[in-house]
N, C-alpha and C positions, 0 to 999 in steps of 0.2 A: 749688677753683675749677673745674677741668676736669670734675670729677665732677658738680658741680651743673649745669654747662652741658649735659652729656650727658643728665642727668635731665630737664631742661627741654625738650630736643629730643624726647626719647622721649614726653613727655606732650603737647606742643603740636603735633607733626606731624600725628597723626591728627585732632586737634581742628580744626586749620587746614584740612586737606583736607576735612573734613566741612562746615565752614562755607563754604568756597569752592565746592566741587564736589558736595557731597551724599554720601549714605550709600553709593552705589555706588562712589565713588572710595575711600572709607575701607575698604570690604570688599575691593576690589582691592588696595589698598596692604597691608593686613594679610595677605591671602593670599600676596602676593609676598614679604613679610617672612618668613612661616612657611616657605614653600617654599625660599627661598634660605638660611634658617637651617639647615634639615635638610640641604641639599646641603653647606653648609660643615662641618657636624658630621661627615658621612660622609667627606668629603675629609680632614678633620683626623685622624680616627681611622685611616684607611688610611695616611696619610702618616706618622703616628707609629709604626705597626707596621712599615712599611718601613724607617724610620730605625733603629728598635731592632734589626731583623734585620741591617741593614748593620753596625751597631756590633758585634753579637755575632760576625758573620763576620770582621771585622777583629781583634777580640780573640782569636779562636780561631787566629789566625796563618794563615788561609787565603788572604789576599790576597798575591799575588806582586808584589814590587817589585824595582827594580834594586838592585845591590850598593851604590850610593852612598847609598841611603836606609837608614841604620842602624836607627833606632828608629821603627817604623811607628806606634806608639801616640802618640808626640809629634807626628807629622805629621798624623794623621787624627782623633785622639780628643780632643785638647786644643784649647780655643778660642784663636783668635789674639789 
């Protein structure tokens, strides 16, 4: 159900914009979608790399914690 609704939105948003506001609005909408999609892809790839580096740093036992925190892997690397 949700997947079909998303597909309908993807198809009908440019058509509705074109019908209501003309081809310039559709070209502006599509350009904005492409630019924001590229920005999201770059941000996601950089964030994923930073997350992986932090995980490797913790796994290498480089992170200093207080004595009361016995197992750092349980604290930082396992989901809650």
